[in-house]
Biopython code that builds the backbone (N, CA, C, O; Angstrom):
import numpy as np
from Bio.PDB.StructureBuilder import StructureBuilder

atoms = [
    (1, "UNK", "N", (11.389, -10.830, -10.612)),
    (1, "UNK", "CA", (11.424, -10.163, -9.239)),
    (1, "UNK", "C", (11.769, -8.768, -9.142)),
    (1, "UNK", "O", (11.294, -8.069, -8.248)),
    (2, "UNK", "N", (12.750, -8.216, -10.205)),
    (2, "UNK", "CA", (13.046, -6.803, -9.949)),
    (2, "UNK", "C", (11.856, -5.885, -10.396)),
    (2, "UNK", "O", (11.621, -4.727, -10.051)),
    (3, "UNK", "N", (11.114, -6.766, -11.318)),
    (3, "UNK", "CA", (9.915, -5.645, -11.946)),
    (3, "UNK", "C", (8.854, -5.799, -10.558)),
    (3, "UNK", "O", (8.143, -4.842, -10.253)),
    (4, "UNK", "N", (8.826, -6.828, -9.916)),
    (4, "UNK", "CA", (7.752, -6.981, -8.863)),
    (4, "UNK", "C", (8.163, -5.906, -7.626)),
    (4, "UNK", "O", (7.358, -5.301, -6.918)),
    (5, "UNK", "N", (9.534, -5.838, -7.565)),
    (5, "UNK", "CA", (10.159, -5.098, -6.435)),
    (5, "UNK", "C", (9.899, -3.501, -6.843)),
    (5, "UNK", "O", (9.539, -2.709, -5.973)),
    (6, "UNK", "N", (10.086, -3.121, -8.096)),
    (6, "UNK", "CA", (9.949, -1.854, -8.689)),
    (6, "UNK", "C", (8.363, -1.465, -8.480)),
    (6, "UNK", "O", (8.036, -0.385, -7.988)),
    (7, "UNK", "N", (7.514, -2.352, -8.860)),
    (7, "UNK", "CA", (6.026, -2.124, -8.503)),
    (7, "UNK", "C", (5.634, -2.036, -6.985)),
    (7, "UNK", "O", (4.711, -1.302, -6.633)),
    (8, "UNK", "N", (6.347, -2.792, -6.095)),
    (8, "UNK", "CA", (6.123, -2.666, -4.763)),
    (8, "UNK", "C", (6.527, -1.221, -4.345)),
    (8, "UNK", "O", (5.813, -0.456, -3.696)),
    (9, "UNK", "N", (7.738, -0.972, -4.799)),
    (9, "UNK", "CA", (8.444, 0.425, -4.398)),
    (9, "UNK", "C", (7.551, 1.539, -4.816)),
    (9, "UNK", "O", (7.326, 2.443, -4.011)),
    (10, "UNK", "N", (7.028, 1.553, -5.995)),
    (10, "UNK", "CA", (6.013, 2.511, -6.510)),
    (10, "UNK", "C", (4.934, 2.642, -5.553)),
    (10, "UNK", "O", (4.657, 3.770, -5.145)),
    (11, "UNK", "N", (4.316, 1.675, -5.160)),
    (11, "UNK", "CA", (3.205, 1.483, -4.381)),
    (11, "UNK", "C", (3.260, 1.944, -2.955)),
    (11, "UNK", "O", (2.309, 2.485, -2.391)),
    (12, "UNK", "N", (4.530, 1.681, -2.349)),
    (12, "UNK", "CA", (4.881, 2.125, -1.073)),
    (12, "UNK", "C", (5.160, 3.676, -1.210)),
    (12, "UNK", "O", (4.828, 4.425, -0.291)),
    (13, "UNK", "N", (5.718, 4.119, -2.254)),
    (13, "UNK", "CA", (6.126, 5.611, -2.474)),
    (13, "UNK", "C", (4.790, 6.316, -2.435)),
    (13, "UNK", "O", (4.629, 7.280, -1.687)),
    (14, "UNK", "N", (3.839, 5.872, -3.209)),
    (14, "UNK", "CA", (2.593, 6.468, -3.335)),
    (14, "UNK", "C", (1.834, 6.520, -2.136)),
    (14, "UNK", "O", (1.125, 7.508, -1.946)),
    (15, "UNK", "N", (1.884, 5.438, -1.147)),
    (15, "UNK", "CA", (1.068, 5.383, 0.146)),
    (15, "UNK", "C", (1.820, 6.099, 0.927)),
    (15, "UNK", "O", (1.238, 6.276, 1.997)),
    (16, "UNK", "N", (2.972, 6.656, 0.889)),
    (16, "UNK", "CA", (3.829, 7.246, 2.042)),
    (16, "UNK", "C", (3.335, 8.513, 2.401)),
    (16, "UNK", "O", (3.627, 8.934, 3.520)),
    (17, "UNK", "N", (2.507, 9.325, 1.509)),
    (17, "UNK", "CA", (2.052, 10.615, 1.664)),
    (17, "UNK", "C", (0.666, 10.531, 2.305)),
    (17, "UNK", "O", (-0.072, 9.651, 1.862)),
    (18, "UNK", "N", (0.207, 11.313, 3.280)),
    (18, "UNK", "CA", (-1.037, 11.237, 4.018)),
    (18, "UNK", "C", (-1.978, 11.537, 3.064)),
    (18, "UNK", "O", (-2.890, 10.721, 2.934)),
    (19, "UNK", "N", (-1.973, 12.560, 2.333)),
    (19, "UNK", "CA", (-3.157, 12.890, 1.396)),
    (19, "UNK", "C", (-3.438, 11.782, 0.472)),
    (19, "UNK", "O", (-4.606, 11.409, 0.364)),
    (20, "UNK", "N", (-2.504, 11.207, -0.213)),
    (20, "UNK", "CA", (-2.663, 10.003, -0.997)),
    (20, "UNK", "C", (-3.300, 8.961, -0.175)),
    (20, "UNK", "O", (-4.348, 8.497, -0.625)),
    (21, "UNK", "N", (-2.829, 8.472, 1.031)),
    (21, "UNK", "CA", (-3.743, 7.708, 1.876)),
    (21, "UNK", "C", (-5.036, 8.197, 2.170)),
    (21, "UNK", "O", (-5.894, 7.320, 2.269)),
    (22, "UNK", "N", (-5.330, 9.131, 2.302)),
    (22, "UNK", "CA", (-6.494, 9.530, 2.610)),
    (22, "UNK", "C", (-7.465, 9.704, 1.220)),
    (22, "UNK", "O", (-8.687, 9.697, 1.371)),
    (23, "UNK", "N", (-6.958, 9.838, 0.050)),
    (23, "UNK", "CA", (-7.569, 9.597, -1.245)),
    (23, "UNK", "C", (-8.031, 8.158, -1.306)),
    (23, "UNK", "O", (-9.157, 7.818, -1.670)),
    (24, "UNK", "N", (-7.033, 7.317, -0.906)),
    (24, "UNK", "CA", (-7.291, 5.732, -0.994)),
    (24, "UNK", "C", (-8.295, 5.374, -0.252)),
    (24, "UNK", "O", (-9.108, 4.551, -0.676)),
    (25, "UNK", "N", (-8.416, 5.985, 1.093)),
    (25, "UNK", "CA", (-9.369, 5.474, 2.068)),
    (25, "UNK", "C", (-10.786, 5.949, 1.682)),
    (25, "UNK", "O", (-11.797, 5.261, 1.825)),
    (26, "UNK", "N", (-10.746, 7.315, 1.132)),
    (26, "UNK", "CA", (-12.152, 7.744, 0.579)),
    (26, "UNK", "C", (-12.565, 6.876, -0.613)),
    (26, "UNK", "O", (-13.665, 6.328, -0.550)),
    (27, "UNK", "N", (-11.854, 6.708, -1.610)),
    (27, "UNK", "CA", (-12.084, 5.775, -2.754)),
    (27, "UNK", "C", (-12.495, 4.511, -2.299)),
    (27, "UNK", "O", (-13.276, 3.922, -3.045)),
    (28, "UNK", "N", (-12.178, 3.971, -1.305)),
    (28, "UNK", "CA", (-12.733, 2.757, -0.538)),
    (28, "UNK", "C", (-14.027, 2.668, -0.368)),
    (28, "UNK", "O", (-14.596, 1.577, -0.365)),
    (29, "UNK", "N", (-14.688, 3.880, -0.196)),
    (29, "UNK", "CA", (-16.204, 3.745, -0.269)),
    (29, "UNK", "C", (-16.805, 3.923, -1.690)),
    (29, "UNK", "O", (-18.033, 3.903, -1.780)),
    (30, "UNK", "N", (-16.145, 4.075, -2.677)),
    (30, "UNK", "CA", (-16.807, 4.144, -3.944)),
    (30, "UNK", "C", (-15.934, 5.169, -4.709)),
    (30, "UNK", "O", (-15.048, 5.842, -4.184)),
    (31, "UNK", "N", (-16.325, 5.208, -6.132)),
    (31, "UNK", "CA", (-15.818, 6.174, -7.019)),
    (31, "UNK", "C", (-16.129, 7.670, -6.721)),
    (31, "UNK", "O", (-17.193, 7.905, -6.147)),
    (32, "UNK", "N", (-15.477, 8.493, -6.984)),
    (32, "UNK", "CA", (-15.750, 9.903, -6.730)),
    (32, "UNK", "C", (-14.965, 10.849, -7.842)),
    (32, "UNK", "O", (-13.849, 10.630, -8.313)),
    (33, "UNK", "N", (-15.801, 11.901, -8.119)),
    (33, "UNK", "CA", (-15.083, 12.747, -8.912)),
    (33, "UNK", "C", (-13.667, 13.554, -8.522)),
    (33, "UNK", "O", (-13.583, 13.958, -7.362)),
    (34, "UNK", "N", (-12.717, 13.771, -9.298)),
    (34, "UNK", "CA", (-11.677, 14.655, -8.776)),
    (34, "UNK", "C", (-12.225, 15.861, -8.061)),
    (34, "UNK", "O", (-11.755, 16.032, -6.936)),
    (35, "UNK", "N", (-13.041, 16.658, -8.435)),
    (35, "UNK", "CA", (-13.486, 17.911, -7.879)),
    (35, "UNK", "C", (-13.856, 17.697, -6.596)),
    (35, "UNK", "O", (-13.484, 18.443, -5.690)),
    (36, "UNK", "N", (-14.683, 16.575, -6.390)),
    (36, "UNK", "CA", (-15.287, 16.258, -5.085)),
    (36, "UNK", "C", (-14.160, 15.841, -3.840)),
    (36, "UNK", "O", (-14.152, 16.169, -2.654)),
    (37, "UNK", "N", (-13.335, 15.086, -4.533)),
    (37, "UNK", "CA", (-12.028, 14.605, -3.622)),
    (37, "UNK", "C", (-11.116, 15.835, -3.309)),
    (37, "UNK", "O", (-10.558, 16.032, -2.230)),
    (38, "UNK", "N", (-11.056, 16.558, -4.316)),
    (38, "UNK", "CA", (-10.074, 17.664, -3.941)),
    (38, "UNK", "C", (-10.949, 18.704, -3.018)),
    (38, "UNK", "O", (-10.232, 19.359, -2.262)),
    (39, "UNK", "N", (-11.954, 18.908, -2.953)),
    (39, "UNK", "CA", (-12.721, 19.651, -2.054)),
    (39, "UNK", "C", (-12.602, 19.261, -0.483)),
    (39, "UNK", "O", (-12.905, 20.052, 0.409)),
    (40, "UNK", "N", (-12.141, 17.993, -0.262)),
    (40, "UNK", "CA", (-11.772, 17.755, 1.160)),
    (40, "UNK", "C", (-10.409, 17.892, 1.506)),
    (40, "UNK", "O", (-9.962, 17.435, 2.558)),
    (41, "UNK", "N", (-9.692, 18.528, 0.635)),
    (41, "UNK", "CA", (-8.383, 18.842, 0.970)),
    (41, "UNK", "C", (-7.898, 20.230, 1.038)),
    (41, "UNK", "O", (-8.231, 20.958, 0.104)),
    (42, "UNK", "N", (-7.144, 20.746, 2.011)),
    (42, "UNK", "CA", (-6.762, 22.232, 2.028)),
    (42, "UNK", "C", (-5.852, 22.605, 1.099)),
    (42, "UNK", "O", (-5.160, 23.559, 1.455)),
    (43, "UNK", "N", (-5.600, 22.113, -0.101)),
    (43, "UNK", "CA", (-4.695, 22.253, -1.215)),
    (43, "UNK", "C", (-5.242, 22.821, -2.424)),
    (43, "UNK", "O", (-6.454, 22.781, -2.633)),
    (44, "UNK", "N", (-4.405, 23.363, -3.261)),
    (44, "UNK", "CA", (-4.826, 23.748, -4.622)),
    (44, "UNK", "C", (-5.244, 22.571, -5.399)),
    (44, "UNK", "O", (-4.923, 21.445, -5.018)),
    (45, "UNK", "N", (-6.010, 22.775, -6.572)),
    (45, "UNK", "CA", (-6.321, 21.764, -7.539)),
    (45, "UNK", "C", (-5.195, 21.105, -8.211)),
    (45, "UNK", "O", (-5.107, 19.900, -8.442)),
    (46, "UNK", "N", (-4.285, 22.083, -8.520)),
    (46, "UNK", "CA", (-3.191, 21.594, -9.370)),
    (46, "UNK", "C", (-2.212, 20.779, -8.467)),
    (46, "UNK", "O", (-1.469, 19.936, -8.969)),
    (47, "UNK", "N", (-2.220, 21.043, -7.111)),
    (47, "UNK", "CA", (-1.218, 20.306, -6.358)),
    (47, "UNK", "C", (-2.086, 18.964, -5.895)),
    (47, "UNK", "O", (-1.465, 17.923, -5.684)),
    (48, "UNK", "N", (-3.256, 18.996, -5.770)),
    (48, "UNK", "CA", (-3.943, 17.749, -5.549)),
    (48, "UNK", "C", (-3.978, 16.741, -6.774)),
    (48, "UNK", "O", (-4.177, 15.535, -6.624)),
    (49, "UNK", "N", (-3.762, 17.361, -8.026)),
    (49, "UNK", "CA", (-3.708, 16.606, -9.329)),
    (49, "UNK", "C", (-2.438, 15.819, -9.254)),
    (49, "UNK", "O", (-2.437, 14.670, -9.698)),
    (50, "UNK", "N", (-1.341, 16.344, -8.724)),
    (50, "UNK", "CA", (-0.048, 15.472, -8.559)),
    (50, "UNK", "C", (-0.210, 14.410, -7.780)),
    (50, "UNK", "O", (0.369, 13.358, -8.049)),
    (51, "UNK", "N", (-1.012, 14.533, -6.716)),
    (51, "UNK", "CA", (-1.235, 13.359, -6.027)),
    (51, "UNK", "C", (-2.238, 12.156, -6.767)),
    (51, "UNK", "O", (-2.150, 10.932, -6.668)),
    (52, "UNK", "N", (-3.002, 12.803, -7.369)),
    (52, "UNK", "CA", (-3.896, 11.748, -8.334)),
    (52, "UNK", "C", (-2.848, 11.089, -9.319)),
    (52, "UNK", "O", (-2.763, 9.862, -9.379)),
    (53, "UNK", "N", (-2.063, 11.903, -10.080)),
    (53, "UNK", "CA", (-1.360, 11.437, -10.954)),
    (53, "UNK", "C", (-0.344, 10.174, -10.411)),
    (53, "UNK", "O", (-0.123, 9.111, -10.992)),
    (54, "UNK", "N", (0.173, 10.624, -9.164)),
    (54, "UNK", "CA", (1.164, 9.687, -8.586)),
    (54, "UNK", "C", (0.371, 8.536, -8.273)),
    (54, "UNK", "O", (0.974, 7.482, -8.475)),
    (55, "UNK", "N", (-0.818, 8.416, -7.834)),
    (55, "UNK", "CA", (-1.632, 7.190, -7.471)),
    (55, "UNK", "C", (-2.020, 6.401, -8.760)),
    (55, "UNK", "O", (-2.099, 5.172, -8.787)),
    (56, "UNK", "N", (-2.261, 7.233, -9.847)),
    (56, "UNK", "CA", (-2.644, 6.620, -11.045)),
    (56, "UNK", "C", (-1.436, 6.092, -11.757)),
    (56, "UNK", "O", (-1.572, 5.063, -12.418)),
    (57, "UNK", "N", (-0.346, 6.643, -11.701)),
    (57, "UNK", "CA", (0.770, 6.009, -12.209)),
    (57, "UNK", "C", (1.504, 4.895, -11.667)),
    (57, "UNK", "O", (2.399, 4.256, -12.220)),
    (58, "UNK", "N", (0.925, 4.714, -10.304)),
    (58, "UNK", "CA", (1.259, 3.412, -9.648)),
    (58, "UNK", "C", (0.427, 2.386, -9.720)),
    (58, "UNK", "O", (0.702, 1.267, -9.286)),
    (59, "UNK", "N", (-0.690, 2.711, -10.296)),
    (59, "UNK", "CA", (-1.912, 1.651, -10.540)),
    (59, "UNK", "C", (-2.666, 1.537, -9.349)),
    (59, "UNK", "O", (-3.349, 0.521, -9.215)),
    (60, "UNK", "N", (-2.666, 2.547, -8.305)),
    (60, "UNK", "CA", (-3.549, 2.401, -7.390)),
    (60, "UNK", "C", (-4.984, 2.759, -7.633)),
    (60, "UNK", "O", (-5.929, 2.195, -7.082)),
    (61, "UNK", "N", (-5.079, 3.754, -8.514)),
    (61, "UNK", "CA", (-6.350, 4.348, -8.803)),
    (61, "UNK", "C", (-6.456, 4.245, -10.422)),
    (61, "UNK", "O", (-5.434, 4.085, -11.088)),
    (62, "UNK", "N", (-7.701, 4.340, -11.007)),
    (62, "UNK", "CA", (-7.906, 4.865, -12.522)),
    (62, "UNK", "C", (-8.833, 5.827, -12.447)),
    (62, "UNK", "O", (-9.681, 6.023, -11.576)),
    (63, "UNK", "N", (-8.555, 6.524, -13.624)),
    (63, "UNK", "CA", (-9.644, 7.717, -13.616)),
    (63, "UNK", "C", (-10.179, 7.548, -14.968)),
    (63, "UNK", "O", (-9.543, 7.207, -15.965)),
    (64, "UNK", "N", (-11.524, 7.849, -14.874)),
    (64, "UNK", "CA", (-12.257, 7.953, -16.159)),
    (64, "UNK", "C", (-12.917, 9.221, -16.305)),
    (64, "UNK", "O", (-13.473, 9.758, -15.347)),
    (65, "UNK", "N", (-12.881, 9.793, -17.603)),
    (65, "UNK", "CA", (-13.090, 11.061, -18.076)),
    (65, "UNK", "C", (-14.478, 10.872, -18.786)),
    (65, "UNK", "O", (-14.623, 10.154, -19.775)),
    (66, "UNK", "N", (-15.597, 11.668, -18.119)),
    (66, "UNK", "CA", (-16.992, 11.381, -18.883)),
    (66, "UNK", "C", (-17.163, 13.145, -19.068)),
    (66, "UNK", "O", (-17.142, 13.915, -18.107)),
    (67, "UNK", "N", (-17.303, 13.501, -20.270)),
    (67, "UNK", "CA", (-17.482, 15.105, -20.470)),
    (67, "UNK", "C", (-16.392, 15.755, -19.875)),
    (67, "UNK", "O", (-15.252, 15.622, -20.320)),
    (68, "UNK", "N", (-16.758, 16.699, -18.548)),
    (68, "UNK", "CA", (-15.866, 17.464, -18.087)),
    (68, "UNK", "C", (-15.454, 16.932, -16.736)),
    (68, "UNK", "O", (-14.697, 17.552, -15.989)),
    (69, "UNK", "N", (-15.959, 15.815, -16.468)),
    (69, "UNK", "CA", (-15.716, 15.184, -15.123)),
    (69, "UNK", "C", (-14.795, 14.171, -15.095)),
    (69, "UNK", "O", (-14.975, 13.270, -15.914)),
    (70, "UNK", "N", (-13.881, 14.091, -14.381)),
    (70, "UNK", "CA", (-13.133, 12.851, -14.142)),
    (70, "UNK", "C", (-13.326, 12.220, -12.777)),
    (70, "UNK", "O", (-13.281, 12.853, -11.722)),
    (71, "UNK", "N", (-13.545, 10.922, -12.888)),
    (71, "UNK", "CA", (-13.955, 10.302, -11.933)),
    (71, "UNK", "C", (-12.839, 9.138, -11.601)),
    (71, "UNK", "O", (-12.392, 8.304, -12.388)),
    (72, "UNK", "N", (-12.484, 9.337, -10.074)),
    (72, "UNK", "CA", (-11.404, 8.237, -9.664)),
    (72, "UNK", "C", (-12.066, 7.086, -9.072)),
    (72, "UNK", "O", (-13.071, 7.161, -8.365)),
    (73, "UNK", "N", (-11.318, 5.772, -9.465)),
    (73, "UNK", "CA", (-11.883, 4.540, -8.855)),
    (73, "UNK", "C", (-10.514, 3.849, -8.123)),
    (73, "UNK", "O", (-9.357, 3.857, -8.543)),
    (74, "UNK", "N", (-10.948, 3.369, -7.129)),
    (74, "UNK", "CA", (-9.699, 2.590, -6.442)),
    (74, "UNK", "C", (-9.388, 1.312, -7.185)),
    (74, "UNK", "O", (-10.328, 0.597, -7.535)),
    (75, "UNK", "N", (-8.180, 0.981, -7.445)),
    (75, "UNK", "CA", (-7.931, -0.333, -7.902)),
    (75, "UNK", "C", (-7.619, -1.271, -6.728)),
    (75, "UNK", "O", (-6.498, -1.139, -6.237)),
    (76, "UNK", "N", (-8.372, -2.128, -6.240)),
    (76, "UNK", "CA", (-8.193, -2.754, -5.132)),
    (76, "UNK", "C", (-7.109, -3.988, -5.148)),
    (76, "UNK", "O", (-6.438, -4.453, -4.227)),
    (77, "UNK", "N", (-7.189, -4.369, -6.632)),
    (77, "UNK", "CA", (-6.048, -5.350, -6.757)),
    (77, "UNK", "C", (-4.722, -4.935, -6.671)),
    (77, "UNK", "O", (-3.875, -5.774, -6.366)),
    (78, "UNK", "N", (-4.385, -3.740, -6.896)),
    (78, "UNK", "CA", (-2.977, -3.228, -6.653)),
    (78, "UNK", "C", (-2.586, -3.211, -5.201)),
    (78, "UNK", "O", (-1.412, -3.457, -4.923)),
    (79, "UNK", "N", (-3.491, -2.931, -4.202)),
    (79, "UNK", "CA", (-3.419, -3.010, -2.759)),
    (79, "UNK", "C", (-2.894, -4.491, -2.536)),
    (79, "UNK", "O", (-2.125, -4.709, -1.600)),
    (80, "UNK", "N", (-3.279, -5.464, -3.346)),
    (80, "UNK", "CA", (-2.899, -6.917, -2.980)),
    (80, "UNK", "C", (-1.202, -6.812, -3.057)),
    (80, "UNK", "O", (-0.580, -7.561, -2.304)),
    (81, "UNK", "N", (-0.592, -6.079, -3.773)),
    (81, "UNK", "CA", (0.827, -6.089, -3.735)),
    (81, "UNK", "C", (1.285, -5.786, -2.290)),
    (81, "UNK", "O", (2.129, -6.493, -1.738)),
    (82, "UNK", "N", (0.739, -4.772, -1.719)),
    (82, "UNK", "CA", (1.023, -4.526, -0.227)),
    (82, "UNK", "C", (0.892, -5.725, 0.523)),
    (82, "UNK", "O", (1.810, -6.117, 1.244)),
    (83, "UNK", "N", (-0.410, -6.468, 0.382)),
    (83, "UNK", "CA", (-0.645, -7.522, 1.130)),
    (83, "UNK", "C", (0.405, -8.838, 1.156)),
    (83, "UNK", "O", (0.846, -9.489, 2.103)),
    (84, "UNK", "N", (0.609, -8.945, -0.267)),
    (84, "UNK", "CA", (1.529, -9.980, -0.550)),
    (84, "UNK", "C", (2.888, -9.746, 0.069)),
    (84, "UNK", "O", (3.457, -10.647, 0.685)),
    (85, "UNK", "N", (3.452, -8.457, -0.101)),
    (85, "UNK", "CA", (4.721, -8.115, 0.432)),
    (85, "UNK", "C", (4.866, -8.247, 1.990)),
    (85, "UNK", "O", (5.802, -8.822, 2.545)),
    (86, "UNK", "N", (3.822, -7.641, 2.613)),
    (86, "UNK", "CA", (3.612, -7.809, 4.202)),
    (86, "UNK", "C", (3.751, -9.411, 4.676)),
    (86, "UNK", "O", (4.481, -9.790, 5.591)),
    (87, "UNK", "N", (2.939, -10.223, 3.900)),
    (87, "UNK", "CA", (2.808, -11.522, 4.203)),
    (87, "UNK", "C", (4.168, -12.332, 4.106)),
    (87, "UNK", "O", (4.483, -13.163, 4.958)),
    (88, "UNK", "N", (4.854, -12.065, 3.137)),
    (88, "UNK", "CA", (6.150, -12.392, 2.804)),
    (88, "UNK", "C", (6.974, -12.054, 4.080)),
    (88, "UNK", "O", (7.503, -12.933, 4.759)),
    (89, "UNK", "N", (7.047, -10.798, 4.349)),
    (89, "UNK", "CA", (7.870, -10.332, 5.381)),
    (89, "UNK", "C", (7.599, -11.059, 6.780)),
    (89, "UNK", "O", (8.458, -11.440, 7.575)),
    (90, "UNK", "N", (6.235, -11.162, 6.899)),
    (90, "UNK", "CA", (5.589, -11.815, 8.175)),
    (90, "UNK", "C", (6.082, -13.285, 8.332)),
    (90, "UNK", "O", (6.418, -13.747, 9.422)),
    (91, "UNK", "N", (6.101, -13.993, 7.150)),
    (91, "UNK", "CA", (6.503, -15.348, 6.964)),
    (91, "UNK", "C", (7.873, -15.477, 7.396)),
    (91, "UNK", "O", (8.127, -16.396, 8.174)),
    (92, "UNK", "N", (8.854, -14.660, 6.997)),
    (92, "UNK", "CA", (10.275, -14.481, 7.229)),
    (92, "UNK", "C", (10.490, -14.291, 8.616)),
    (92, "UNK", "O", (11.184, -15.089, 9.246)),
    (93, "UNK", "N", (10.006, -13.396, 9.103)),
    (93, "UNK", "CA", (10.248, -13.129, 10.553)),
    (93, "UNK", "C", (9.728, -14.308, 11.498)),
    (93, "UNK", "O", (10.360, -14.675, 12.489)),
    (94, "UNK", "N", (8.543, -14.849, 11.102)),
    (94, "UNK", "CA", (8.027, -15.865, 11.903)),
    (94, "UNK", "C", (8.948, -17.128, 11.928)),
    (94, "UNK", "O", (9.201, -17.763, 12.952)),
    (95, "UNK", "N", (9.456, -17.439, 10.584)),
    (95, "UNK", "CA", (10.432, -18.512, 10.545)),
    (95, "UNK", "C", (11.711, -18.306, 11.444)),
    (95, "UNK", "O", (12.255, -19.159, 12.145)),
    (96, "UNK", "N", (12.043, -17.096, 11.285)),
    (96, "UNK", "CA", (13.417, -16.712, 12.080)),
    (96, "UNK", "C", (13.144, -16.707, 13.665)),
    (96, "UNK", "O", (13.984, -17.108, 14.470)),
    (97, "UNK", "N", (11.888, -16.216, 14.026)),
    (97, "UNK", "CA", (11.678, -16.300, 15.535)),
    (97, "UNK", "C", (11.446, -17.876, 15.928)),
    (97, "UNK", "O", (11.844, -18.331, 17.001)),
    (98, "UNK", "N", (10.764, -18.656, 14.948)),
    (98, "UNK", "CA", (10.455, -20.279, 15.446)),
    (98, "UNK", "C", (11.882, -20.869, 15.502)),
    (98, "UNK", "O", (12.054, -21.726, 16.369)),
    (99, "UNK", "N", (13.059, -20.509, 14.620)),
    (99, "UNK", "CA", (14.166, -20.971, 14.710)),
    (99, "UNK", "C", (14.893, -20.511, 15.935)),
    (99, "UNK", "O", (15.604, -21.299, 16.558)),
    (100, "UNK", "N", (14.742, -19.268, 16.302)),
    (100, "UNK", "CA", (15.430, -18.800, 17.664)),
    (100, "UNK", "C", (14.837, -19.317, 18.946)),
    (100, "UNK", "O", (15.445, -19.382, 20.014)),
    (101, "UNK", "N", (13.470, -19.714, 18.716)),
    (101, "UNK", "CA", (12.915, -20.404, 19.989)),
    (101, "UNK", "C", (13.303, -21.729, 20.007)),
    (101, "UNK", "O", (13.559, -22.254, 21.090)),
    (102, "UNK", "N", (13.382, -22.325, 19.018)),
    (102, "UNK", "CA", (13.847, -23.722, 18.977)),
    (102, "UNK", "C", (15.237, -23.917, 19.392)),
    (102, "UNK", "O", (15.542, -24.922, 20.035)),
    (103, "UNK", "N", (16.095, -23.037, 19.075)),
    (103, "UNK", "CA", (17.399, -22.943, 19.565)),
    (103, "UNK", "C", (17.385, -22.708, 20.994)),
    (103, "UNK", "O", (17.954, -23.541, 21.700)),
    (104, "UNK", "N", (16.854, -21.756, 21.508)),
    (104, "UNK", "CA", (16.884, -21.303, 22.893)),
    (104, "UNK", "C", (16.192, -22.537, 23.595)),
    (104, "UNK", "O", (16.843, -22.925, 24.566)),
    (105, "UNK", "N", (15.080, -23.224, 23.359)),
    (105, "UNK", "CA", (14.522, -24.179, 24.124)),
    (105, "UNK", "C", (15.444, -25.534, 24.099)),
    (105, "UNK", "O", (15.611, -26.144, 25.155)),
    (106, "UNK", "N", (16.013, -25.977, 22.937)),
    (106, "UNK", "CA", (16.763, -26.999, 22.770)),
    (106, "UNK", "C", (18.041, -26.708, 23.601)),
    (106, "UNK", "O", (18.498, -27.667, 24.222)),
    (107, "UNK", "N", (18.575, -25.714, 23.682)),
    (107, "UNK", "CA", (19.934, -25.312, 24.259)),
    (107, "UNK", "C", (19.548, -25.393, 25.966)),
    (107, "UNK", "O", (20.294, -25.888, 26.811)),
    (108, "UNK", "N", (18.357, -24.851, 26.203)),
    (108, "UNK", "CA", (17.832, -24.908, 27.729)),
    (108, "UNK", "C", (17.680, -26.513, 28.050)),
    (108, "UNK", "O", (18.223, -26.989, 29.048)),
    (109, "UNK", "N", (16.964, -27.260, 27.207)),
    (109, "UNK", "CA", (16.779, -28.402, 27.678)),
    (109, "UNK", "C", (17.994, -29.310, 27.796)),
    (109, "UNK", "O", (18.070, -30.262, 28.573)),
    (110, "UNK", "N", (18.969, -28.903, 26.917)),
    (110, "UNK", "CA", (20.386, -29.773, 26.984)),
    (110, "UNK", "C", (21.061, -29.388, 28.168)),
    (110, "UNK", "O", (21.727, -30.215, 28.790)),
    (111, "UNK", "N", (20.936, -28.031, 28.597)),
    (111, "UNK", "CA", (21.634, -27.797, 29.832)),
    (111, "UNK", "C", (21.010, -28.464, 31.101)),
    (111, "UNK", "O", (21.657, -28.947, 32.030)),
    (112, "UNK", "N", (19.723, -28.417, 30.996)),
    (112, "UNK", "CA", (18.982, -29.098, 32.209)),
    (112, "UNK", "C", (19.206, -30.466, 32.278)),
    (112, "UNK", "O", (19.189, -31.003, 33.385)),
    (113, "UNK", "N", (19.421, -31.139, 31.238)),
    (113, "UNK", "CA", (19.926, -32.598, 31.169)),
    (113, "UNK", "C", (21.161, -32.747, 31.714)),
    (113, "UNK", "O", (21.270, -33.641, 32.553)),
    (114, "UNK", "N", (22.091, -32.116, 31.458)),
    (114, "UNK", "CA", (23.451, -32.342, 31.838)),
    (114, "UNK", "C", (23.769, -31.981, 33.300)),
    (114, "UNK", "O", (24.909, -32.134, 33.739)),
]
sb = StructureBuilder()
sb.init_structure("model")
sb.init_model(0)
sb.init_chain("A")
sb.init_seg("    ")
for serial, (resi, resn, name, xyz) in enumerate(atoms, 1):
    if name == "N":
        sb.init_residue(resn, " ", resi, " ")
    sb.init_atom(name, np.array(xyz, "f"), 0.0, 1.0, " ", f" {name:<3s}", serial, name[0])
structure = sb.get_structure()
């Protein structure tokens, strides 16, 4: 569970930055070279590479180097961690609201009967 939590933390940290989310969004359309990706952002290449390394170190993207071109590929399976975490939170809160609704309606029905 602790390892799962660290993985989820890393993914959320990586996704907290708008540039990195834009890279993820762009890679959703298909693999792209680092140079083409970097051209879309008004930052220097070294700064952009820090974002690429953060995404790669958290498993959200993979990079493959062919000759002098490094290509980024989205790791869609890693995004499933976010889906799983959000689904778990949604289930917890739905259970809580269901119990609250049951408490309120049961209490109201009991008051109406008395």
